[in-house]
Every structure is written in C-alpha cells, then in structure tokens.
N, C-alpha and C positions, 0 to 999 in steps of 0.2 A: 213125710209131705212132701211129693212129688211136684216139683220146679219144674217149671216151663222156662229153660234157659233163653229162648228167642222173646219170650215176654219180659222175661227182667231184662233183656238188655235194652229191648226198645223203650221201656221205663225207665232205666238208668240213664240213658241215651238223654232221656228229656230234659227228667233230673239233674244231669250235670249242667243241661246247655243255659239253667233258669235257677240252681239254687247253688252252683259249687263252682269255686275258680275252675275246675277243670270241663269246660263246657264244648259245643261239639267243635266252635270256631277253633279253640285252642287245641284241640285234639289233633283236628285233621289239619290245621297250618302247614300249609304247603311253600310258604313264603320263604325256605331254602329249600334248595335242590336236594333233591333225594340222595343224588350220584354225591353230595361232601360227606353223605352218612354213610359209608360206607360197612363201619362199624361204629357203636357205642360200648364198646364191653371196658368195662375198670379197668386205668393205666396203674404200675406199678404205685404209684405213689399217693391210692387212692386205698389201697389195700396193703395186708400187713404179710408178711413173711410169715407167721404163723396159721394163718387164717387160708391163706394159696394153699400152705403144704399140707394141711389137713382136709382142706373141704376142696379143694378144685383140682383134683391129681386130671380133667379133661383137659387141664391146660397144656398144650403142647410144647415142647421144648424149642423146635424147632419147625413155627409157623409155614405154609407153604404158599404161593400166589396162586395154586391151581386147587387150593382148599373147597372141596366142595361147599362148606359151609361158609366161609367165607366172599361165596360165589351167589350164592341163592340172592332172589331179587325178594326182599323183602320190605319195599320203600315204605308201604301204606303202614307195618307196625313201627318200623325204625323214627319215622317221622312223629308216630303216637307217642310214642317210647322217649324219645327227644323230647320233644314239647312237655309230656307230662315230668319229667326230670328236671326242666327250665323251671315247670311254674313247683314243683313241690321241693326240691333239690333231695329226693331221697330215692332213692333205687329200690326196684320190684324184688322183693325179696324171698329167693324158690328155693325150699328144701324136695332136694331129691330122694325117694328112696328106691331102692330095688330089690331084689328075692331069690341069691342065690350066694352061696359061702365058695363057688369054683374057685379055682385059678384062674381059667376061663368061661368067667362065667358069660353069657349075652345077655341076659339082662342088665349088667354091669356096663356093656360095652355101650348096648342100644343107651343105655340112662346118659353116660359119659360125653356120647355125641350128640343127643335130645342137649343134655349142659351145654354144650358148644354153642349151638344156637339160641337157647336160654341168654347167653352171655353175651352173645355177638347184639341183642337185644336188650344189652343195657340191664340185666338181672344182676344181682349179686346172687348168687350159686352156690347150692352147700350141698355136697352130698355125703350121710350119711351111710357110715360103712359098719352092715351090722354083726363085722365080726365081733365076739365076744356079750353081743347084747345073753342076757339070762333069758331062761324060758319062763314063760308068764307062771310070775307066781307069786304068793301072797308076804316073802321075806325081802325083797331085794329090792323095792322101790326107793332107797340109797346109792344103787348100784350106781357108777359113773357113767356107764353106758346106758341105763335107764333115763338117768338126768340128764346128760346130754342129746338124746330125742329129744323129751320134751321141750327140753330152756329152746332147741331146733324148730322147735315145732311153734309154740310160740313166740318166737321172733318173727316168724314168715308171717310171707301176706300171701301164697298157697306152695301147693305140693304140687311136684311132679310124682307118678306110681308104676313102677315098669314092673312088672312078675313074669317069672316064666310062667306055663304052664303045668303041671304035672299031677298026672291023673285026673287031668278033666276039668282043673280047679289052679287055683294061684296057691305059694308054696307054704310051709311051717314055717321058711326063714320068713319070710314076709306077713305071715298072718301076724305073727309074733311084732313085730316091730310097732304096727295098727294098734294092739294089746295089750302092748306098753302104756299109748296117747289115752288116759282118762279122758272121756265126756268134758268132767267141772276139777278144778283142782280148789276149790272153796267156790267164789265167786268167778273162777274163770274159766273159762274156755277153749281148748287150746288148739281147737281145730273151726269151733264155729265160725262162720260164714265168710271163710277163705277159701278160692279157688282150686277146684285140682284137673291136671292132665292125666290122663290113665295111657297105658301100654301093654302087651304085653309079648313074650316070644313063644315060638311051640318048636317044639323039636321034631314034626314031622307036619301033618297038613293045615294049613290055617281054621283056627279057631279061636271064636271070640268067648270062650266060656270065665277062663279068667278076668278081661275086662269085665264081663257083664258083676263079675264077682268085688272087682276095684271097685263099679260103678254103684252099687249096693251098701259098699261100708262107708263109702264116700258121702252119699246118705244119710248111712245111721249116726255120724260121725259133723254129720249138720254141717257139708261142705257146698259149695257149686261146683257140680261136675261138668266141663267143659262138653260140650253135644259129641264132636267130635272124638276119635281114640284110632288108636294104632295097633295095631294085631299082623305079625311078623313072623309068616312059615317058612319052617327050617331056617332056623336061623344061622347054621352053621353055613349054611351056604350063601350066605347077604354079606360075610366078614372073608377074605383072601384067608388063606392056613396060615394056622401059629406057625412063625417064623416068620413067611413071606413080608416083604414090603408093605407098610398100609395093614399092618394084619386086624386093630384096634380099631380101623374105618372100613362105615356100611361101603356097598357096592352102588354105581347109580342102580337104581330101581325103582317100580312104582311104589311101592314098599317104606322106602326111603322120603320121596317125595311125599308121603301124607303123613310121616312123623315131623317133617318141617311142617306141615299144615298145621296138626294140632299145635307145633309150641308155639308160631303164628298166630294160632285164636288165641291158645292159653293167656298168651301175655295180653293182647286185646282187652278180652272180658274181665283179666286181672285190672287191667289200667282202669277200665271203666268204674268195677264195682270195688275197689281197695278204699275210696275215700266215705264208701257206707257201710265200712266193716261192724261198727255200733250199732246201726242201724237196724241191720238181719241180727243183732244178738238182744232185741228189743221185744220181751213178747211177755203178753198177759199173763200167766200162767204163771212166768218165772215173779212179775211186780206184783203180783196176786200172794201168791206166796211169802215175798220180802214181807209188803204189807200185815199179812195176818201174821207170820212173825215179831213183828216190831208191836203188835196190838199183845200181844204174849207176852213180851217181855215187861211192857207199859201194864199191865194189869198186874205181873209178877209184883214191880216196883211199888206200886201204890200198897198192895197187899201189906208188904212189906213193912209200908210206911206208916 
C-alpha cells in the first residue's frame, strides 16, 4: 500500500481538531513565548541511570552554550511538543537504529546527532546497539539482543533508521536488525502504524540507494515514512578528524540543516499520528480472519458437545 503522507497529515489534522484532545488549537497554541522553550530534554530526575547509560550515548558530558543543536530555531516543533506533552503527559518514544559496527561508524555518529535534536524536542530517545545481535536464524529468537530489539520496537511510537550505503545498498548490519523484528507476534504488530525517519551516509558522492531501500523496508513493515530524508555524501568530511575537538559533531553544512529538517518533520508527524495508532492497525482482512477463526472454534465446540 502506497501512502500519500501529505493527505494523511491533512486528514489527521482535521480529525484531531474534531475528535481528539490534540486539536489544532492545542497543537499550535502560542500562548507561551517560544523563547522560553529552548529545550524540552528529559531532566535527570525523570530519567533513570540504567536507561541513560545504556540507551543515551548521545548525551554530552560537557554541554556547550555554542552547541549547534541547542541553537537550532525549532519554535513550531517545540511548541507542538510542549503542548502534546502537557495534554498527554507522555513523551514521544523513539527507537534509533544504525548500520555499522566500525569503531568510528559514521552512521552511528549521524544517528547520535539526530538523537540530540529529538531529545531537545522532548522525545524519549533510545539508541539500540547492534553489537552482539546474531545473524537472523531460526534458533536465536530467545537471544537477549533479539528480545531487547523487539521490546524496544514494541515500546516505540516511531523509529529513526540510519544506514551506510555499501555496494549500492544498505548494510547487512542494518538489514539484520529489521529481519529480527517480526511483522506479527501473535496479535501484536511491533512496527505497524509507527512513524519512520530515514537517513544514510555515503563514503563517496551523494546517493539515495540506501534511503530508497529503507523506504521500501518501512512500507513493508507497515510504517509511515516521512516524506523528507537525509543523505550525507563523503560522510568523513562532515566531521572533524578523529582526535580533534568535537570529532563526533557534524560540521555546518546544508546536509546538517537537512538532518535537522527531517527530525523536526518526524516529530510533527509523530505528534499528529500517535493518537491514532490503533486506528491504523484496524484492517478488514484481519477482522474477517478473526471472525472465521471464531466461527470454526464455535462449530468445533458444538460438534464436541
């Protein structure tokens, strides 16, 4: 099924204005000055040390007043996120996946920069480490890394996927993570109806093969992929050399700005769509399948009785 994301946004904006607490006025209520909303990042007293140590490697030990993420003008998204948090008392839950095990993985570095933007916009961001995840097989469904990945997907409201492009496509490390997430687990679908942001890093000139494949994967996993996407060419040139100051931070560029665009758009879409997650999972074919199954069970019981 091909989804017209712009049409969905228009439809959901109308729906939230009439049938949901997240109405248009609430989402864009500017009664509080945006200048008072520099950050909605989760404070320490709302977080736990275990989660922060394991899933938030993007948090800086020594934040800088000149940090580019903190200085982004994100007024509309910040206002939407604050009003959504006030109305629901729930942060947007975002699972971040990247596609390389290299010690200096540029897909990981980009994923961490994107996570900093999402964290500032009030999201509960958790980055999954693919190190130790077995190759997809039919024996390791109970493996701790497999179970961790599946539980994080169930927990999430949306995903961010960042993969390198290697040999013209996404990497095995990234695809292996998606292969371990089932379309269904009993009556539960771990990814259905969730929003998805996608990005890729390139070793050479700019390409879009990996993000195109990620978009196909997202559709196959029944997710709503945002229209925008990020592709960073010659990724190694967008960071200072290893060992230099800020060697894990993106340099100023149009590609960095595009990454910010994508994260801002992702948060807006997720705020609009999260209240309707169950609606997106309501399908005629599945209702009919349950009805047929129930009728067979009834007939079997009657035959036995």
